[in-house]
C-alpha positions as MATLAB code, in Angstrom:
seq = 'XXXXXXXXXXXXXXXXXXXXXXXXXXXXXXXXXXXXXXXXXXXXXXXXXXXXXXXXXXXXXXXXXXXXXXXXXXXXXXXXXXXXXXXXXXXXXXXXXXXXXXXXXXXXXXXXXXXXXXXXXXXXXXXXXXXXXXXXXXXXXXXXXXXXXXXXXXXXXXXXXXXXXXXXXXXXXXXXXXXXXXXXXXXXXXXXXXXXXXXXXXXXXXXXXXXXXXXXXXXXXXXXXXXXXXXXXXXXXXXXXXXXXXXXXXXXXXXXXXXXXXXXXXXXXXXXXXXXXXXXXXXXXXXX';
ca = [
    -103.555   -3.171  -24.571;
    -107.185   -3.980  -23.809;
    -108.043   -3.908  -20.100;
    -109.141   -7.259  -18.610;
    -112.804   -7.880  -19.395;
    -113.033   -4.976  -21.826;
    -114.113   -5.450  -25.437;
    -111.931   -4.107  -28.229;
    -114.295   -2.566  -30.778;
    -111.692   -2.948  -33.535;
    -111.916   -6.728  -33.301;
    -114.442   -8.957  -34.953;
    -116.872  -11.192  -33.062;
    -116.445  -14.856  -32.166;
    -119.824  -16.617  -32.396;
    -120.182  -19.898  -30.490;
    -122.825  -21.648  -32.579;
    -124.831  -24.722  -31.570;
    -125.674  -27.189  -34.340;
    -128.119  -30.145  -34.408;
    -127.313  -33.333  -32.489;
    -129.161  -35.398  -35.085;
    -132.314  -33.887  -36.546;
    -131.343  -31.098  -38.955;
    -134.681  -29.363  -38.328;
    -133.221  -28.306  -34.975;
    -130.842  -25.894  -36.720;
    -131.992  -22.387  -35.800;
    -132.493  -19.649  -38.423;
    -130.089  -17.437  -36.483;
    -127.384  -20.100  -36.612;
    -127.778  -20.428  -40.394;
    -127.574  -16.651  -40.834;
    -124.480  -16.319  -38.637;
    -122.654  -19.139  -40.452;
    -123.382  -17.416  -43.767;
    -122.250  -13.985  -42.602;
    -118.956  -14.737  -40.843;
    -115.621  -14.766  -42.657;
    -114.573  -18.186  -41.357;
    -116.058  -21.176  -39.529;
    -113.810  -23.003  -37.046;
    -115.084  -26.601  -37.049;
    -114.205  -29.671  -35.004;
    -114.186  -31.861  -38.133;
    -114.318  -29.997  -41.431;
    -115.434  -33.064  -43.391;
    -118.346  -33.641  -41.036;
    -119.349  -29.978  -40.956;
    -119.065  -29.648  -44.734;
    -122.164  -31.834  -45.060;
    -124.082  -29.567  -42.668;
    -122.959  -26.464  -44.558;
    -123.919  -28.006  -47.888;
    -127.371  -28.972  -46.582;
    -128.119  -25.361  -45.676;
    -126.405  -23.846  -48.700;
    -123.664  -22.144  -46.683;
    -120.467  -21.414  -48.587;
    -118.325  -19.931  -45.805;
    -114.783  -21.402  -45.636;
    -114.086  -24.018  -42.946;
    -110.937  -24.484  -40.855;
    -110.184  -27.249  -38.365;
    -110.344  -26.491  -34.644;
    -110.214  -29.749  -32.687;
    -108.699  -31.069  -29.462;
    -105.370  -31.932  -31.121;
    -104.688  -28.530  -32.718;
    -106.790  -26.085  -30.692;
    -103.931  -24.673  -28.620;
    -101.648  -24.272  -31.655;
    -104.232  -23.029  -34.147;
    -106.030  -20.706  -31.727;
    -103.623  -17.925  -32.664;
    -104.615  -18.283  -36.313;
    -108.270  -17.660  -35.529;
    -107.407  -14.937  -33.054;
    -105.411  -13.096  -35.708;
    -108.440  -13.078  -38.010;
    -110.625  -11.780  -35.192;
    -108.132   -9.062  -34.250;
    -108.063   -8.025  -37.901;
    -111.773   -7.231  -37.607;
    -113.233  -10.397  -39.136;
    -116.062  -12.391  -37.573;
    -115.505  -16.095  -36.883;
    -117.982  -18.821  -35.915;
    -117.045  -21.812  -33.771;
    -118.979  -25.087  -34.213;
    -118.522  -28.673  -33.040;
    -119.577  -31.869  -34.799;
    -122.940  -31.740  -33.017;
    -124.580  -29.742  -30.266;
    -123.102  -26.853  -28.321;
    -119.334  -26.231  -28.556;
    -117.252  -26.586  -25.356;
    -119.772  -29.013  -23.764;
    -117.421  -32.033  -23.807;
    -116.231  -30.660  -27.155;
    -113.316  -28.433  -28.252;
    -113.405  -24.653  -28.096;
    -112.482  -23.708  -24.525;
    -108.967  -22.530  -25.353;
    -110.117  -20.442  -28.317;
    -112.914  -18.802  -26.329;
    -110.562  -18.018  -23.443;
    -107.909  -16.591  -25.768;
    -110.525  -14.463  -27.495;
    -111.911  -13.061  -24.258;
    -108.439  -12.331  -22.917;
    -107.686  -10.432  -26.123;
    -110.812   -8.288  -25.803;
    -112.730  -10.075  -28.568;
    -116.499  -10.071  -28.189;
    -117.793  -13.643  -27.735;
    -121.467  -14.256  -28.531;
    -123.363  -17.510  -27.868;
    -125.839  -18.679  -30.496;
    -127.883  -21.240  -28.525;
    -129.391  -24.422  -29.876;
    -129.270  -28.178  -29.394;
    -127.392  -29.703  -26.451;
    -127.623  -33.426  -25.694;
    -127.385  -33.109  -21.915;
    -130.196  -30.536  -21.743;
    -132.372  -32.521  -24.147;
    -131.868  -35.679  -22.076;
    -132.552  -33.946  -18.767;
    -135.729  -32.322  -20.072;
    -137.293  -35.686  -20.926;
    -135.811  -38.024  -18.300;
    -138.278  -37.500  -15.483;
    -135.511  -37.112  -12.892;
    -135.201  -33.983  -10.706;
    -133.909  -31.142  -12.866;
    -133.848  -28.210  -10.443;
    -130.297  -29.131   -9.435;
    -127.989  -31.348  -11.464;
    -124.297  -32.039  -12.074;
    -122.863  -32.692  -15.531;
    -119.754  -34.888  -15.364;
    -119.038  -35.285  -19.083;
    -117.160  -38.455  -20.028;
    -115.921  -40.737  -17.257;
    -112.364  -42.140  -17.416;
    -112.015  -44.893  -19.998;
    -110.305  -47.385  -17.670;
    -112.189  -49.254  -14.950;
    -110.053  -48.096  -12.002;
    -110.322  -44.420  -12.902;
    -114.020  -44.707  -13.674;
    -114.810  -46.389  -10.363;
    -112.759  -43.823   -8.452;
    -114.713  -40.961  -10.029;
    -118.016  -42.690   -9.308;
    -117.004  -43.316   -5.697;
    -116.394  -39.583   -5.286;
    -119.956  -38.978   -6.528;
    -121.613  -41.753   -4.521;
    -123.369  -39.370   -2.111;
    -123.978  -36.516   -4.546;
    -127.644  -35.514   -4.018;
    -128.058  -33.826   -7.409;
    -129.103  -35.654  -10.573;
    -125.917  -36.794  -12.326;
    -125.419  -36.664  -16.098;
    -122.691  -38.421  -18.054;
    -121.774  -38.818  -21.706;
    -120.529  -42.281  -22.609;
    -119.102  -43.934  -25.704;
    -121.242  -46.868  -26.914;
    -118.389  -49.401  -26.698;
    -117.929  -48.564  -22.994;
    -121.610  -48.297  -22.076;
    -122.011  -51.798  -20.632;
    -118.835  -51.603  -18.527;
    -119.837  -48.156  -17.311;
    -123.270  -49.368  -16.220;
    -121.697  -52.336  -14.412;
    -119.440  -49.967  -12.462;
    -122.398  -47.730  -11.635;
    -124.329  -50.723  -10.283;
    -121.326  -51.646   -8.136;
    -120.859  -48.124   -6.742;
    -124.386  -46.660   -6.624;
    -126.281  -49.901   -6.055;
    -128.770  -51.734   -8.317;
    -131.808  -49.761   -7.081;
    -130.556  -46.239   -7.905;
    -132.941  -44.619  -10.462;
    -131.356  -44.206  -13.891;
    -132.183  -43.231  -17.472;
    -130.403  -44.071  -20.711;
    -130.997  -41.414  -23.361;
    -129.610  -42.723  -26.645;
    -129.535  -41.324  -30.196;
    -131.543  -38.241  -29.179;
    -133.494  -36.591  -32.045;
    -132.441  -39.409  -34.399;
    -134.415  -42.271  -35.965;
    -133.711  -44.751  -33.169;
    -134.082  -42.347  -30.259;
    -134.448  -44.232  -26.966;
    -135.211  -43.055  -23.438;
    -135.243  -45.978  -21.025;
    -135.756  -45.449  -17.294;
    -135.201  -48.229  -14.763;
    -133.234  -48.965  -11.593;
    -129.548  -49.296  -12.465;
    -129.481  -53.083  -12.088;
    -132.419  -53.520  -14.479;
    -131.021  -50.974  -16.927;
    -127.693  -52.801  -17.055;
    -129.427  -56.127  -17.726;
    -131.619  -54.551  -20.420;
    -128.650  -53.059  -22.272;
    -126.678  -56.323  -21.924;
    -129.543  -58.272  -23.518;
    -129.876  -55.998  -26.567;
    -126.782  -55.147  -28.613;
    -128.725  -52.425  -30.423;
    -128.771  -50.426  -27.181;
    -124.974  -50.395  -27.223;
    -124.788  -48.189  -30.307;
    -124.904  -44.469  -31.009;
    -124.560  -41.386  -28.818;
    -125.434  -41.991  -25.160;
    -126.347  -39.829  -22.174;
    -126.657  -41.548  -18.803;
    -128.671  -39.867  -16.049;
    -128.484  -41.106  -12.466;
    -130.792  -40.074   -9.645;
    -129.099  -38.243   -6.792;
    -128.244  -39.936   -3.505;
    -130.895  -39.939   -0.807;
    -130.420  -40.998    2.785;
    -132.310  -44.207    3.658;
    -135.698  -43.594    5.219;
    -134.661  -45.406    8.383;
    -131.378  -43.554    8.746;
    -131.173  -41.962   12.157;
    -127.701  -40.440   11.993;
    -126.212  -37.585   10.011;
    -122.785  -37.943    8.467;
    -119.973  -35.450    9.029;
    -120.492  -33.690    5.689;
    -124.197  -33.034    6.365;
    -123.379  -31.618    9.782;
    -120.597  -29.444    8.332;
    -122.947  -27.973    5.725;
    -125.605  -27.387    8.378;
    -123.154  -25.548   10.627;
    -122.121  -23.236    7.775;
    -125.718  -22.430    6.874;
    -126.747  -21.814   10.479;
    -124.195  -18.997   10.612;
    -126.056  -17.163    7.853;
    -129.691  -18.330    7.810;
    -132.662  -18.896   10.111;
    -132.803  -22.376   11.609;
    -135.664  -23.743    9.485;
    -134.253  -22.395    6.232;
    -130.768  -23.704    7.060;
    -132.096  -27.213    7.703;
    -134.141  -27.235    4.490;
    -131.236  -26.008    2.370;
    -128.812  -28.448    3.985;
    -131.219  -31.267    3.082;
    -131.260  -30.131   -0.562;
    -127.469  -29.887   -0.711;
    -126.570  -33.138    1.053;
    -129.581  -35.404    0.493;
    -129.903  -35.981    4.246;
    -133.365  -36.054    5.814;
    -134.705  -32.616    6.623;
    -136.264  -33.627    9.945;
    -132.938  -34.976   11.190;
    -131.172  -31.799   10.133;
    -133.844  -29.672   11.777;
    -133.457  -31.616   15.029;
    -129.685  -31.241   14.870;
    -130.078  -27.515   14.269;
    -132.371  -27.187   17.286;
    -129.811  -28.950   19.477;
    -127.075  -26.580   18.332;
    -129.193  -23.503   19.041;
    -129.973  -24.576   22.607;
];
């Protein structure tokens, strides 16, 4: 038996291969080579991926690996890997496992001592963040929100005071309802960006306060089509706020145990979104 974390040299390699999110010119030469060289390609939708393979002249056999069969079929792919064959994992578009299938297969492979190698490439959330003009030094990717209003609003409420830039994927038929819930929870003035159909013919990046963005999408049915990434600016305490909430004070206390006063206040401000001068004053009072 392979020790936890150890790689079994008798096994093949599982390659996690990113594919284009729209523009086929974003396919990397390494990805094409890997897909040609492996014994099998595990694909989210074999019919969809067959067109990609045909475009690049890749004749490697395809087998389905999607959310409905991944747990059951993972053993099939694992058996091929343990027999010494190389397998590539791809999704319909972008990087596998990022709101796409593949997690269970990758975990099974690693637990079995199979070498897992990422082959980087396109990823919609990274592409959107790079061009949105919102802070990108710290961000939180939330994937798809719940489909029903109550669940969606509950998740948004939990994120209401998250200071990092928030990223969501959303289905086009739920986009308008999602934006309405965001306006209700985050407020109409929260900065936001809709990144739609990235790298495709009708690519759109629209930045506006949430209330304006919702109205703009509602007025144009064309903006309710295609693949969507929503980016929301992180929460910031109002300029005239003169009190710190319990969470900001808790974070400050933890940091003061480990860091100098000034550094603790600055880091607490980054983590919580509270004003640095208020945190610094609170830190001074606690050190007295």
